[in-house]
MARZA-652531 format. One record per residue: z, y, x of N, C-alpha, C in turn; residue in one letter. Coordinates in steps of 0.001 Angstrom, whole numbers, plus 500000, padded with zeros to 6 digits. Last residue first. Example, Ala and Ser with C-alpha at 12.3 -4.5 7.8 and 13.67 -1.06 7.14 Angstrom:
% MARZA-652531
507080497750512850507140498940513670507870500030512900s 507800494310513190507800495500512300507800496700513200a 
***
This chain:
% MARZA-652531
459024522823461298458916521786460551457636522608459188a 458231524895463839458970524434462687458376523718461932d 458231523571467453458248524460466164458540523976464870k 458631523127470902459275523157469679458483523916468448r 457373520988472627456993522443471901457623521952470830r 456986520418476563457870519873475373458363521328474546c 455028518843478350455382519985477725456091519607476305a 455398517974481952455367517304480552455712518755479473l 452041518731483989453437519011483353453746518421481723t 450482517780486892450555518042485108452161518095484957r 449921517129488982450282518882489287450359518653487181s 449849514452489777451163515688489934450894517039489523c 447571512632489527447785514017488591449305514683488436t 447465511035491217446037511689491340446925512747490093s 450629509953491356449743510681492423448070511686492243s 451884510275488379450803509202488948450698510155490178s 454753511959487425453330511701486975452881510874488038r 457702513397485872456803512171486565455829512308486071q 457320516592485426457604515523484644456888514156485829c 458652520275484913458098518718485535458237517598485412p 458309522085481646459469520984483024458218520059483590f 458139524204479342457301522869480608458187522909481609t 458378524594475768458609525020477499458087523653478203w 458148527064473665457117526128474292457781525670475709r 458085527637469988458671528011471317458301526563471984r 458244529076466811457545528101467966457382528458469109p 461517529056465244460323529429465129459586528760466908g 463918528225464992464032529534465633462130529843465964t 464405526205464016465063526841463167464868528338464103r 462611522725464526463339523867465141463705524632463760g 461183519784465010461548521024464353462511521134464273s 458557519450467712460571519244466973460241519860466186f 456564516873469716456795517854468803457857518044467810s 455628516670472611456539516183471931456611517354470975m 452801515997474922453714516830474583454481516148473661s 450621515783478658451459514947477175452284516076476758p 447951518478477525449204517469478809450274516748477324s 446326518979475718445539518826476924446706518087477939k 446929517279472302447102518389473217446536517897474698p 446187516287469402446368515854471100445692516875472008r 449031515924466665447383516643467682447424516169468480y 450888514869465722449977515337464815448422515353465561p 453380513509467673452716514551467247451044514244466898t 454491511119467921455531512237467800455300513062467555l 452715508765468663453803509134466938454245510391466848p 451874509889471185451048509431469548451710509863468608g 453659509504472881452793511143472106452449510838470890r 454602508122473593455248508455472865454448509473472409l 452763506867475644452659506260474570453144506757473435r 452580508803477425452064508821476923451610508383475789w 455740508576478584455542509666478285454127509523477365v 454854505642479402456184505737478679455672507551477977i 453352506593481799453304505742480430453454505641479591r 454741508301483761453449508794482891453147507604481617a 456577506562484294457036507359483619456009507936482847s 455089504450485427455896504081484376456403505134483851n 453979506249487487453152505377487131453930505145485503r 456685506450488920455710507744488605455263507190487472k 458061504310489575458334504855488596457460506572488055p 455861503194491232455713502485490110456850503563489282q 455678503920493907454689504551492954455240504545491415p 458451504872495915457917504192495068457211504580494581r 460709506423496886458986507037497555458165505881497132h 463023506402495820462283507598495072460955507706495820s 463233503844497105462791503761495730462485504772495353w 463906504312499718463050503166498965462506503702498016d 465567506695500374464008506190501252463364505206500525v 466939506797498207466790508176498974465546507720499543f 468081504465497809467629504920496611466690506090497199y 468469502857499844467614501802498859466936502829497963g 469678504568502074468168504141502107467988503097500746y 471717504246500846471678505555501179469355505153501182y 472661501725500375472668502220499237471964503671499311s 473374501228503188472132500229502461472007501140500926q 475032503499503987473595503104504301472811502712503498l 477787501830501942477070502872502317475531503724503068v 477603498942503376477182499506501873477240500772501531l 477813499292506450476588499002505842476139499216504546v 480763500936505313479356501189505993478113501005506559g 481635498034504921481689499051503822480962500837504575l 481382496388507050480858496333505527480743497191504742l 483015498215509076481359497736509291480802497645507735l 485524497649508182484900498678507902483566498639508179a 485665494753508168485738495141506637485249496448506754g 485585494492510760484435493872510455484596494553508362t 487992495397511258486361496309511860485309495479511308a 489654494070510742489641495106509941488293495577510622k 489046491738511800488887491045510155489105492758509821a 489943492462514583488544491882514083487679492059512921p 492384493107513724491852494472513970490874493545513972l 494251490759511381493511491314512449492411492122512416r 494866490740508005494830492071508469495135492015510325g 494472488278507051495786488514507718495690489801508597g 492422486847505632492292487345506834493104487460508485a 492984487296503142492947485545504012493193485848505252l 493235489964502906494908489554502978494205488413503719d 490568490716503033491447490756503962492629490483504160a 489870489152500507489493488411501300490195489225503076l 491127490743498564491527489427498852491338488493499961f 490035493126499150490965492956499603491705491728499786l 487813492228497934487992493294499009488922492898499692f 488187490828495074487923490275496228487780491021497521g 489219494014493979490225493001494388489691491310495126i 486368494838494332487515495522495186488723495477495421a 484894493949492594484593493825493930486036494182494874a 486537494499490602486229492815490632486225493287492413t 485881497328490192487283496887490596487359495141491156m 483143496816489612483682498292490811485240497444491044c 482971496139487126482205495152488371482937495288489515v 484167497832485505484831495982485499484205495705487228s 481906499361485471483165499510486357484333498560486289l 479693498302484871479852498854486436481373498926486659l 479671498524482287479902497160482855480470497185484670v 478518500758481417479610500569481349480609499559481722t 475448500043481732476330500628482349477655500889482711e 474372499087479106475304498096479533475684498678480448t 472088501077478308472883500398477643473802499458478283r 470764500575481071471286502093480325472399501395479329l 470102497880481321471080498730482018471437499601481280s 468657495830479256469185497308478899470218497627480229h 469171492948478784468797493714480379468820494746480327f 469054492821476285470579492520477384470478493125478813p 468681494287473731468234494550475003469240493984476369a 469954493742471274468931492782471751467795493315472579g 472035494816470078471253495613469599469419494647470180s 474251492832471021473596493250469995472525494167469260l 473756492974474115473433492609473332473245492181472203t 474187495853474347472950495452475386472673494215474247g 477411496053473458475515496457472981475049496028473443t 478250493763475358477990493502473715476956494604473388l 478185494609478502477140493801477540476685493772475859f 480691496268477901479539496349478308478811495834477676g 482769493728476946482360495153475832481029495788476094s 483076492488478893482608491534477688481880492871476947a 484380493935480367482821493706481216482242492959480048f 486451494958479358485532495627479975484522495351480220l 488196492681479110488031493194478092486466494301477869l 487860491917481784487418491101481112486939491972479738i 489745493883482600488790494108483138487986493042482099i 492762493319480993491842494693480692490245494690481477i 493179490675482063492710491204480827491842492079480769s 493907491664484300493153491405484074492509491108482714t 496905492989483627495624493831484122494100493094484123s 498201491105482786497455492169481661496928492638481996r 497763488111484012497821489572484603497570490648483417q 496879485499484314497722485642483840498495486959483571h 495200485784486887494485485290485242495834485643484415r 495569486095489352495823486767488492495339486824486965g 494729483167490670496457484363490962496555484686489638r 492257482742490137493381481256490556494658482414490712s 490532483989489002490654483004488249491979482058488382s 490971486328490387491493486370488987491440485000488406v 489818485165492938491583485510493066492104485824491821w 487570484556492328488037483380492210489770483954492316v 486362487333491590486435486720490134487531485135491209g 486483488645494239487374488856493190487530487752492179g 484292486687495066485980486527496029487021487339494494a 482252487966493958482490486878493818484156486226494314a 482329490782494645482281490412493596482992488774492717v 481699490250497307482976490801497348483033490154495480l 478646489203496547479901488187497336481153488872496716l 478020491327495895477860490400495016479126489606495427v 478056493085498273478934493241496540478730492258495573f 476365492032499712477606491978500333478184492363498846p 473561492054497672474028490803498271476034490619499141v 473839495007495622473863493993496526474319492841497186a 473161495063492731474535494747492968473580494317494290l 470688496664492894471861496928491940472784496485492149y 468615495744494278469689496924495189470535497530493922r 466648494602493722467763493727493889469545494881494419p 464147495967491316465206495909492447466616495395492972s 463439496214489036462511495684489771463226495620491356a 464087499879488537463726498057488119463379497287489603g 465380502087488005465402501470489022465047500060489274g 464764503038485238465997502701486241466036502311487188y 461885502827485514462744504156485556463976504008485900l 460909500634485461461183500713486554462107502189486489w 463026498040483550462331499293483644462287499628484886e 464286495903484292462833495626483948462129496708483747w 466737496083487038466114495948485860465208496022485224d 467535492933489078466971494645488867467088495029487011g 467037490511490570465559491612490173466180492997490120v 469452489763491156468636488764491974467523490052491611t 471432491139489781471867490841491191470889490435492064s 470693491391487292470969492255488131471000491969489473y 470505488335486405469112489333486735469673490431487678f 473481487761486602472094487148487331471096487871488055i 473961489529484402474713489964485276473902489187486790l 472583487993482242472364489442482400472748489961484160s 473390485509482151471961485754482440471826487450482611k 475965486272480825475752485520482040474079485835482762i 475342487628478570476173488103479506476037487308480700m 474071485687477351473425486294477452473407487488478429e 476020483097477183474522483114477737473939484569478239r 477723485304475553477890485091476999476547483862477416c 475588485111473006476390486289473976476533486024474932a 475456482650471761474615483037472652474902484367473204g 478366482029471811477693481335473186476559482387472911y 478375484088469162479105484067470659478566482996471258l 474709484481467927476452484102467959476826484118468776g 472463485847468445472619484412468644474355483636468496s 470950488443467144471929487931467760472123486496466980f 468487489825466326467989488691467474469362488581467936t 469150490629464263467936489528464003468119488908465000q 471127491629464615471579490790464075470475489693464084l 471132494686466126470066494163465523470159492340465518d 472762497744466573472824496143466469472140495746465765a 471945500011467795473329499715468240473509497835467845s 469831500620465940469272500890467267470819499783468125q 470943500510463325469785500013463443469733499841464893a 472659502593463834473152501333463778472623500637464177i 471251505004463763472121504436465240472401503098464774r 469766504568461523469068504697462649469938504135463449k 471918505254459456471110504064459520470381503753460676i 472621508160460058473212506708460515472669505447460683f 469916509077459598470859509177460852471938507864461404d 470484508996456760469243508156457323469041508052459002t 472073510555455838472418508872456250471138508276456511p 473379513061456360471895512568456387472276511203456740v 475929513699455477475308514356454731473503513703455564s 477105511328456557477505511629455689476091512486454954l 476628512311459353476286511038459411476216510746457492f 478338514340459611476585514670459814475959513448458903h 480827513844459494480124514624458668478398515002457973l 480533512040461793480742511771460832480233512402459250g 480624514384463923480045513268463721479347512772462216l 483062515530463030481612516513462988480669515757462905p 484772513808463873484830513656461943483284514721462474l 485662512787466185484749512379465343484205512699463925f 488328514309466163487084514358466812486459514143466806a 489853512878463983489702514524463810488651514650465066l 490064509868465277488747510443464097489042512309463571s 491508510681467226490403510436467365488978510078466093a 493865511245466118493336512315466932491428511883466939c 494279509209464657494409510254463648493589511393464639g 494441507063466384493553507066465538493313507945465135a 497106507898468081495581508070468529494930507898467541f 498883507991465994498659509317466758497144509171467409t 498765505314465402498916506150464320498444507703465008i 500035504420468618498025503988467663498079504683466344a 502387505726468298501232505584469293499724505606469089k 503465504071466614503073505472466518502283506203466801w 503503501406467323502821501948466024502782503178465879r 504848501863469774503832501305469628503058501685468570y 507428502257468825506842503313469427505435503113469311e 507647499504467746507734500904466877507215501558467500s 508531498527470233507179497899469079506746498965467750l 510227499173470334508849499892471637507866499409470986r 512333498400468783511845499753468942510656499802469698a 511746495564469574511373495822468373511326497657468554w 510416494106472146511553494948472190510855495565470848c 508811492188473358509641491591472109510358493005471722t 505888493000475030506880493996474362507364492742473272d 502722491471475127504084491381476098505221492147476025d 501720491971472663502229490730472643503435490800473585r 501136495284472769502073494260471563502408493066472166a 499618494820474880500985495838474924502231495295473636y 497456494016473435498179492934474834499341493387474826l 496588495166471709497299493841471517498317493286472470l 495880497528472689496778497389472285497652496098471896y 493648496067474242494705497109475101495949496854474168v 491772495018471782492723494358472855493789495231473587g 490883497655470727492619497050470301492351495876470979t 489434499439473256490850499732472065491973498947471451v 487914497357473508488992497597474337489753498076474190v 486633497424471137486826496072471523487980496612472410l 485183500124471052486613499784469921486990498136470345l 483417500072472802484521500202473814485805500123472313t 480662500076471944481432499054471926482779499218472282s 480041502177471587480434501639470369481213500619470951r 478799503606474066480202503949473862480626503232472441f 476020503290473850476951501844474466478007502394474417a 474852505402472817474825504225471962475980502934472184i 477098508293473613475565507308474147475959505933472734y 478600510722472685477607510283474239476543509275473785t 480196510983470765479340511965470699478528511783472023h 482547508936471468481319509033470590480215509724469960w 483766510696472817483056509357473703482306508713472330g 486015512092471269484481512415472009483556511662472865l 487503510199471005486635510869470286485428511137470215g 488873509689473221487951508560472603487004509219471321y 489550512013473698488834511768474500487578510527473898l 491805512214471314490745513044471452489459512467472587f 493169509526472035492915509618471226491788510821470776g 494220510666474624493756509686474500492508509199473668a 496138512428473475494936513361474371494368511850474335l 497357510899471553496787512252471033495970512668471832a 498974509814473893498385509079472570496945510095471744a 500674511344474816499343511339475496498638510311475210l 502254513191472793500779514019473530500137513035474066l 503412510357472352502569511102471319501966511472471765l 504945511119474625504107509676474266503428510027473440g 506806513604474425505135513244475849504284512079474957k 508134512672472433507502513598471818506045513484473321r 509438510916473580508405510069472785507786510836471688r 510457510575477282510268510930475767509531511059475017s 509455507834478646510112508780478748510538509594476962g 507456505545479502508848504980479005509566506392478723r 504718504688479199505124505966478866506237505452478310y 502513503135478113503285502649479547504505503664479956e 500625503960476691501022503289476165502445502410477097l 500146506109478184500729506800477188501305505312476537a 498485504812480401499621505467480206500515506377479329a 495993503798478691497312502978479419498793503633480007i 495086506353478012496084505301477089496971504524477656l 494285507202479846495368507905478982495962507294478462v 492375505179481143493306505320481685494613506251481234y 490605505564479014491644504544478898492476504484479908l 489483508162478930490645507570477356491120506233477797f 488495507488481321489242508352480829490232508308479631w 486254505613480867487222505058481851488487506124481893v 484613506389478553485713505402478712486606505146479494t 483597509129479364485070509008478342485554508321478435f 482468507713481673483034508762482051484241508865481086m 480065506364480141481065505289481079482352506462481239a 478835508033478477479811506773478274481006506364478885a 477448510075480591478832510510480280479920509168479225q 475503508916480978476644508486482003477429509282481725i 473858508976478982473894507914479016475175508194480302a 472083511506479336473877511716478552474342510466478571r 470681512023482064470571511404480498471770511273480397l 469864512641484792469879513301483773469902513157482840g 469486511072486421468319511169486082468398512127485174f 471738510995488431470898511895488613469854511529487516r 472927508954487198473854510073487738472581510998487724s 471829506617487460471860507539486312472480508583486450f 471877506512490372470267506491489741471094507218488062a 474111505591490933473740506559491375472746507212490985v 474324503224489814475320504240488801474983505666489659h 473129501404491128473050501376489420473660503340488870w 473974501726493690472620502416493251472634502339491494f 477386503179494576476534501831493543475265502375493252s 479098504871495652477701504255496226476630503086495394i 480786504896493667480130505855494280478941506278494807s 481660502201493504481409503110492336480418504098492582l 483140502029496125481898500884495412481140501962494259f 485017503787495567484550504239496641482772503102496652f 486477502806493069485315504423493308484787504566494289s 487860500750494609486574500903493335485885501706493173s 489222501890496586488014500766496836487191501237495813l 491207502595495643490321504045496380489129502647496665l 492286501096493563491917502545493193490514503283493689g 493094499002495157492144499103494649491187500146493978v 495239501360496451494138500043497279493264500058496710n 497202502310494457496624502657494718495152501852495671c 496959499412492148497678499908493080496550500693493616n 496572498265488719496880498011490363498009498170491106y 496257500051487222495939498493486644496422498155488019l 496501502717488111497433502424487072497487500909486735r 494437502398489859495228502259490133496373502223489632s 491801502628488355492468500867489181493792500806489617a 492112504814487217492404503771486232492892502562486779l 491579506750489211493201506765488470493200505359487475f 489295505904490354490226505661490771491707505163489976y 487614506401487425488254505315488113489438505017488960l 487500509562487619488717508258486680488587507206487300g 485975509610489813487555509753489699488718509396488616m 483916508335489056484241507959489994485739507988490091v 483140510183486670483747509030486537484187508411487468t 483078512862488129484416512646487416484499511445487088a 480278512119489023481601512072490081483184512037489131t 478864511709486875479076510682487804479934510704488569g 478906514614485801479647513408485279479873511879485988s 477926515475488697479236515621487969480011514964487070l 475022515138487024475810514490488746477046514643488259g 474490516260485140474938514722484932474951514506486268s 474781518739486103476001517966484842476117516791484548l 473007519185487470474090519257488365475029518868486858a 470607518937485540470473517576486683472266517565487374l 470746521198484012470904519382483345471145518173484496l 470488522658485738471790522643484994472185521180484772v 468068522612487067469086522571487740470548521944487051s 466466522975484218466216521632485520468015521413485778r 466943525466483691467499524464482908467808523402483597p 467958527386486063467074526707485351467526525715484543p 470902529902485668470508528728486147469077528391485943w 472775532070484473470972531968484677471033530677485917s 475183531417482475474812531113483808473446531548484151a 475881531058479716476868531785480536476226531752482096f 474090529509478325473748530387477845475141531217478877r 473938527291480685472770528129480521472794529354479841m 476654526066479453476444526656480749475246527375480724v 475628525626476649476777526788477040476240527055478160v 473544523437476978473628524797476319474738525904477146a 475008521479477898474169522112478805473972523466478431q 476653520862475860477668521197476869476557521814477891m 475220520236473962475654521171473364476679522157474925n 473914517710475619472572518457474579474065519940474565i 476205516267475135475654516671476048474755516993476207f 476398516146472246477688516818472983477525517335474330l 475066514976469949474459516280470821475610516936472131g 473025512121470434474476512792469872474169513794470760e 469989511770468649470548511945470146471816512671469380r 466893510089467901468044510810467351469143510656468295g 464068509701468231465132509128467818465969509455467764n 463035512498468489463243511951469915464308510510469509n 465695514437466625464203514306467278464141513159467997e 468322514871465372467207513747464964465673513785465531s 471600515415467022469431516433467379468797514775466690y 474505516482466111473137515694466648471531515786466287f 475667518754466381476324517695466484475296516338466472v 474482522019467156474020520818466436474786519263466910e 474165525377467429474328523854468146474854522658467118y 472756528293468151472711527421467578473413525593467787h 472194530195470205473600530708469336473185529240468697n 469342530549470358469232530741468927471307530724468974s 469442530242473458468714531361472739469194531393471715k 470662527754473198471649528533474053470637529984473539s 468970526333471894470197525966471071471046527172472072a 466389525962473190466427526290472112468411527335471523i 467920524496475996466743526277476248466935526147474638v 468238522705474482469336523334474940468947524525475809a 465847520895473874466781521607472750468007522317472902d 464475521061476307464186521372475286465026521593474217a 466700518732477798466589520466477899465743521566477173s 465940516841476094467384517450476646467749518699477042y 463405516444476964463915516261475395465373517389475065a 463896515553479822462594517174478805463255517403477882a 465108513410478982465857514615479978465098515585479468a 463122511435478100464448512306477287464838513375477817d 461184511744480359460836512415479014461746512460478235f 462509513253483310462033511637482772461724512824481003f 461433515450485764462349515084484794461585513710483655l 461040514954489401460950515726488421461372515299486797g 461650512764491376460374513981491275460093514465489864n 465068512373491735463175511818491383463124513022491058p 464444514208494272464877513427493592465438513405492875v 464586517026494230463561516481494293463315514787494541y 466687518490493260465696518501492670464329517692493137t 468719517007494704468466516507493117467302517407492087m 469296517089497327468071516914496819467866516290495453e 472860515382495976471840515785497307470377515333496868f 474252514808493932473439515942494278473030516242495234l 475116511940494712474505512541492755473832514592492822n 475763511420496770474873510995495923474325511594494967f 477609513570497424476648514021498248475575512860497304f 479683512973494949479167513985495225477804514544495888i 480674510697496393479832510785495366479296511832495074s 482210512347499263481035511328499175479834511310497753l 483920513391497685482488514029498859481523513060498894l 485120511233496445484656512128495552483679513259496474l 486206509776499026484980509380498420484707509863497269v 487349512046500580486560511954501398485830511106500036l 489249512019498150489322513141498628487601512751499140t 490644509957498996489946509825496974489392511184497419l 491698510221501446491184509374501009489939509497499673l 494308511977500712492838512404501486491509511332501330l 495683510587498830494865511544498814493375511547499307l 495903508383500318495215507858499220494543509636498568c 497874509463501876496427509053502899495503508904501739t 499935510645500547499111511364501212498108511040501854r 500797507951499620500733508692499071499543509784499309p 500039505265502314501213506325501334500329507317500716p 499046502036500788499044503269501314499511504727501284l 500390498656501054500103500233499834499616500941500595m 
***
């Protein structure tokens, strides 16, 4: 166990490393905005100009408005380009996720596990890619890790009842805000239920069980209050609600509990060997879970199955892992890494446990310490090379992005402009905003024009 000052110093270094990976050359890598990110910027620009913010933007298959509104607020008070605001907000959300994972893992285990977990997350190709794409999905992982940390802190708090209820209220508010982020956050309902049952099962004191009940009521009330604007929108526009339910649960492809477990295992193997099927998310790349990282995860799994299977913290990691894959499995997209990104939280904690387990077997000798430091350095260099040198210069992401833009253009617009465009329904009159877009090398000067006009 490291001293508190050492933990704080190392956490600062990890956060600086995360900021470097998330913001370094953000205007060049990736080379332009993707289709959905450009749509976010179009809505954010108009919201900041008109001072009209929506909790749900129905265009482009429907999107919760928290990330877009945050971007609009920043642009309203700062004269930064829309693209810079979008990428900076996404990158800082990724860094906030790294910091939250440190506090969560430290709460579940100790400072050593927290530091290693946040370190692995900060250099993960999976996490770095989504932190730099400018997509709102990164905030699902951010709110997941922070609400879970505050919730566990509230359940374990043994001081005054008022402070415990305040922590439960804060956890509920963060949980309610998480529903305004991305479709992947829906599955965290399994985590919330499981965490409360775990703490209620392990505590036989009647007075404490009554305290858990009041904390649960406070949590649910504040979560409902934070979710209320989005819920009222769904009541007023039922088609948006039906659309989100259809995207998060495709019951025709769901094959029961056995099929869900099978898809989870296949997805983990797929990410370890191939990557995502989609080149926009760094697909066809084994760097999602690099070989040394996979070995650490395997070692952590051995420790969990042999020594830690009866620990409450282990059960919480399993809940995070299962809930992360649940959204992808229910929606018929188990290999959709954007919808299963919260899995990475539990995977990084398992890898940290595996690293410490192997270090303990080595006995703390100097060669073992040198080998461990060398392994961590190799992972950093491999992550930098994999994203900034290899993947960012491949032609497939550019071609795939252009193909998606042209494929979506037809159904969204009734006309055929000279450049890829999409049409929106707005309240501020005709507007046209142009952003850099991923294109093939032969048409790199073309742009994605997001045109907003009255319905």
